[in-house]
N, C-alpha and C positions, 0 to 999 in steps of 0.2 A: 743532792751532794752527789750521786750515781751520775746523772746527767752530766754535770760538772766536768767530773772525772773522766767519764767517756768522752765528751764533747770539746772538752778544752785541756786539760791535763794530759792525757794521754796522747792526742794528736801533737800538741807540741813537744812533749819528750820524744815522738819519732821525728821530729821536725829537726831537732837538736842533734839526734843520733846519726842522721844522714848528712847534716851540714859539717859536723865535727868528726864523721869516719868513725864513730864508736860503735862496740858491739851491740849486736841486737839486745842482750841481756844486761845492758847497762843499768846498772841502779841510779837511783835519782832521790834526794830528799823532800818532802813537804812538808815545810815549815809554817804552822798554821797554830792560830790560837787555841787557848782552851774552852772554846764556845761549846754548849751542852752537844750539840748535832755533830762536833768534832770529836769530842770524847766519848759519845754514846759507843755502846756495844756493836751496834748494828753496823755502825760507818766503820770502825776499827777492824770488826769481822770481813766486811765485803773487802776493805783493804787488804788484808793479810792474806784471804784464801784467794782473791782475783785479781789483784795486782800485786804479785809479791815483789815485784822491781820497785816499788815505792816504800820508802823510808819515813815513818812519820815523826816529826819532831816537832814537840809542841811549846810555844812560849810561856814561860812560866805565869802563874797567876797574878796580875797586878803589874806585867812587866811590857805591856804592848805599846806604851807610851816611851819606854826604852830600846826595846830590841824588835820590834816588827816595821819594817821599811814604811809601810801602808801608814800606819799612825805617827811614825816619828817624820815623815817629811812628805808622801805623795798623797794624802787626801786633802789636805790643806789647800794645795794646787790644784788639785782635782776640782774640788768644790769651788775655788774661785772662777776656774773655767767654765764652771756650768753656769755661775751667779751672772758672769759676766755675758755668758751667752744668752739668758734670760734677759737681761737688759738689752742687748742686741737687738732681739726679738721683738721686746716693746717699742723700740725705737723705730723700726722697720715698719711696725703697724700704724704707728703715731706718724711717720713721714708720709705714707701710701695715703692715709685718710686726708691728710692735709692736702697733698697735692692734688686729691681728688676735689678740693674746694670745700672740704669739712673744717669747722671753725676749730682751734686747739681745743676749746673748753668741751665741743661736743663729741670729741673721740671717744670711741667704745671700743674697749679691748675684746678680743673674743672669750667667750665662757664655755664655748662648745667641748666637750669631752675630747672627741677625735683629733679636732683642731689643737688642742693643749696637749695630747699624747703625741700628735708629731714633732710640736715645737720641743717637748721634752727630748725626743728620742735624738732631734737634730743636734742638741748639745752635748748628747752621750756620745754620739759619733764623732762630734769636733773633738771632745776630750779624748777618743780612742785613738782618732788619726793624730795628734799632737803628741803624744807618748810613743808614738811610733817614729817619729823624726829625729834626727841627732839630736837636736836640744833635748827634746823630751827623754830619750835615753840617758843624756846625762844627768838629767834629775832624779831617774829611776836609781842609777849608779851611785848618786850623791846622798839617796835617803837610805840605803844599805850602809853606805859608809859612816852615816851618821847613827848607826844604831853601835853604840861604841861603849865601853865602860871608862866612864870619865876617869883621867888621870893615868891611864894605861895605854898600851899601844894596839889592844884588841878591839877589833869592831868588826863588822860582816862584809867587809868589801871584798872582793875577789882577789885584793893582792894579799890583804890579811890573812885571808881563809885557806890560800894556797901557798903562802909562804914559808920560808924554810923555818924562822921561828915558830911558828903557829905548828907546823908538824913535828918539831922537836918537843915544845912544849906538852902536845898531845901524847905522843908517844911515853913520854914522861909520867904523865899525870896516869895513863893506862898500866904503867909499871906499879904502880902505888894502889890501882884499883883494879885487882885481878877479876873480881865480879863483872864489873863493867867490860871489861876486855873480853872475858868469856861470853857476855851475851851480845856483843858486838861481833865477835867471830861466829858465833852460832848464827846470826842474822845474814852475816855480810862473806863469810868464809874468811878464814883465818889469813891466806895468802894474798888476800885484797885489803886485809885491815886497815894498813898504812894508806893505801891510796884511798879506799872510799872516806875515809875520816879525816883527810887532809883539811784537897784544893778545890778550890773553888772556884766557879766561871766569873769572868770578869764582868763587873755590872755595865748596862748599855752606856757607851762612849760616844763622845762626839756628836752628840744631840743638839740639833739648831738651835742656837739661842736668839730668840725672836727679839729679845729686849736689846740686843747690842746694835750700834749704828749700822747701817747699811755702807759696807766698804768695796762696792761693785767699781766705784771711780778711782781705786787702787790700781795701779799697773798691774799686770801678773808679772813683768820682772821684777817688780819690787817685792812681791809676797814671795817668790821664788828664792829671792836673796836674802828676806828676813827668815824664810823657814829653813833654808839649807846651807846659806851662806856661799852660794857661787852665782855667777854672771850667767842670765840665759837671755836670749833674744826671742821671745814667747808673745809679744805684743801683737804681733801680725794675727793673731787667732782670733784678735776681738776686733771686729770691724767697724762697729759703732760708738762702743761703750768709751766716752770722754773720761780719760786719767788723768791724774794729776800727777806734778811732776817730782813731788817729793811727799814722802810720809813719814811719821812719827809713831811709836807706840804709845797706843791710848791706854792711860792709866786705868780707865775703868773696865776696858774689855782685854786688855793685854794682846789686842789686834793692832791693824794698822788704822791710822787716820790721817786727813789732810794736816798739812803742816799749818796751815792758815785759813780763814774763814774764806779768803776769796777764792780758794781752791777748791770747795766744797761744793759741788754741783747741786746739791739738795737744798743748799741756802737761798736760792732764786727761784723766783715765778715762773710760768711759762712766758712772762714778757721781758725776762732778763732783770728783773728788779728783785732785791733782797727783800725776802719776808721782813726781817726785823725792821727797815726802814719803812716798808708799807705798813706796819703794824703801830709803828711810832707816828705816822701820819695819821692813820685812824684814830689814836689815841689824841692827838692835837685837836683834830676835828670835833672829836667826841667833847672834849672839854669846851 
């Protein structure tokens, strides 16, 4: 965690200070879940003593799926980018060997750890670069906006966080809770209070479901729209992966699946024949 704070978080803070012409002692909020390494004494002591400009705020236990942007919208998109890049890699390997005269049935995929490590990093770099684009930033902002209290106007978007309605509601809340107001004033300084403020660890979440169907043929645009409700132009980041024109929610996995069998690329053999038709022919010949 120290390496992340010193190598990622602090440089990012300095970049924002320079970009927005803020004071050098500008405070910042680190909004993280209550994973044990975050709530441990060692990490919190390091923050309080060495990085006093960081205000720690924890997502309540069991609420990461509601109020943590990564869980609400980003992880699904990020994982789909990695999934499609892995398919791109396999397609490239397959095409290269076929062009060299290798029969499709004799194609061999690399099993060398260094080669696979490079292939894995390639996908991570592609994902990082995507989220730096205008489309990627739009997705990030929408993930914060989707962290909402259903049935209310409150969410974690910048428009809501910095809106007059939020400021008014916050100040009214602090008047009703003088203890919290005092704690914030002691931490941030009473004169900046209104400006600055405008349990058990969660179980492992988002584990890979290896029993679910492979949905790498679903376009990234479709996944973004299903996860966040916005239209993005992101499919250019998948160079080879064949994608379907439409998808529906799978009743079995609650994920996306092809709308019909003709769009399921895994329903066909390497020769373009449908697996079920091949199996029917085999059954007829056996009988």
